[in-house]
N, C-alpha and C positions, 0 to 999 in steps of 0.2 A: 885841422891838425888833431891827431889822436893823442890822448893822454893815458898812460898805463900806470897802475899802482900794483905793487907786489908786497906780499907779507908772508914770511915764513912762520908756521905755527907747529907746535908739537902735537902730534896725533898718536893715539894708542890703537894699534890694530887689535881688534877683538877676535880672538881665535880660541880653539879648544885647548891650547897649550896652557900649562900652569902659569907661565910668565908671558904676559902679552907684550910684545915688543913696541917700544916707542920709536917713532920716526919723525923727521921734519918734513912736512908737506908745504908746498908753495901755493899760496892763493894769489890769483892775478885777476885784475879787472882792467878792461881796455875800453875807453870811451868810443872806439870805433865799433864795438860790439856791446852796446850799452845794456842789453837785457841779460847778459851772461856773466857768470862767474866761472873761472877756470881753476881747478884744483889739480896739482901735479904731484903724483907719488914719486919718490926717488927710485933710481934704478935698482937699488939693493933689495927692494921688496917685489920686483916684478919677476916673472918667470923667464923673460928673455934678456934681463939685464939692462933694459932701457927704461927711461922715465915713462910713467903711465899718466896721461892727461885725461881729465874728465871735465866736461862742460855742462853746466846746468843753469837754470834760471836764477837770477839774483833774487827775485821775489820768493822763490822756493826756499832759499837759505833764510831769508827774513822770516817767513811764516813758520818754518821749521824750528826756529829758536823758541817759539812759544807753544806750538801745537803740532801734532804729527801731520806731516805734509808730504806730498809727492805722488807721482804716478809714473809708471814705466820703470826706467833704469835707475832713478835716483830718488831716495826717500830720506827725509830729515825729521828728527824729532828730539824734543828735550829729554834729558836724562837727569832728573833732579833739577836743582836750581843752578848748578854751575857747569854742567856738561851738556854736550849735544852729540847725538849719534847721527852719522851719515852712512847710509847703506847704498852701495853701488852694485847693481845687478847686471849679470851677463848670462848668456845661455848656459854656461857651464857652472854657474854658482853665484856667490855674492861675497862682497867684502864689506866689513863693518869697521868703521873707525869712530873713536870717541875723541872729541876735541873740547877744550875748555871753551865755554860760551863767550867769555869776556873778549878774547882776541877776535872771535868771529864778529861780535858786535862792533868792535873797533874797526875792523876791515870794512864792514858794511857802511859805517859812518864815513870812512875815507872815500868809499865809492860814491856815496851820496854827495860829497863835496865836489866830485868830478861831474856827475850827472845826477840831478835830483830825481827822486822817485816820481813817476808820472811824466817826466820830461824826456824819457828815453827815445820816444819816436821823433822828437824834435831834432835829435842829433843826426838822423838819417838824411842823406842827400838823395831825395826822391828822384831827381833827374838822372843821377848816376845809376840808381837801381833800375829805372826804366830803360836806360841805354843798354844795360846788361841783359835785358830780357830778350 
């Protein structure tokens, strides 16, 4: 049985505009996909008016809270003691968001209560994975 946790957090979009808009983004963790964190931007900040989901490694979020981390499409790094920057890269550009570190840490702790760090692979049903191959 899969267990999902969700948490809404306030994020500030970092742009070249004088006033950087604040939005609520949704963090989601699902024990069926224990290595991943899902972050969903609301429809009002997308070009096509639909929610924009991003999926990246839970350990990337954890390491990025204390040291610059990431490769490829998602990078995470601390911004002072109380803020974290998450950068999402696409071929056409990048989006930067700044989120308070405290709610990100709380979300990670909640995810660890569902699946402890290092035990992610124990939650996979190996026989089901092999059947699907």
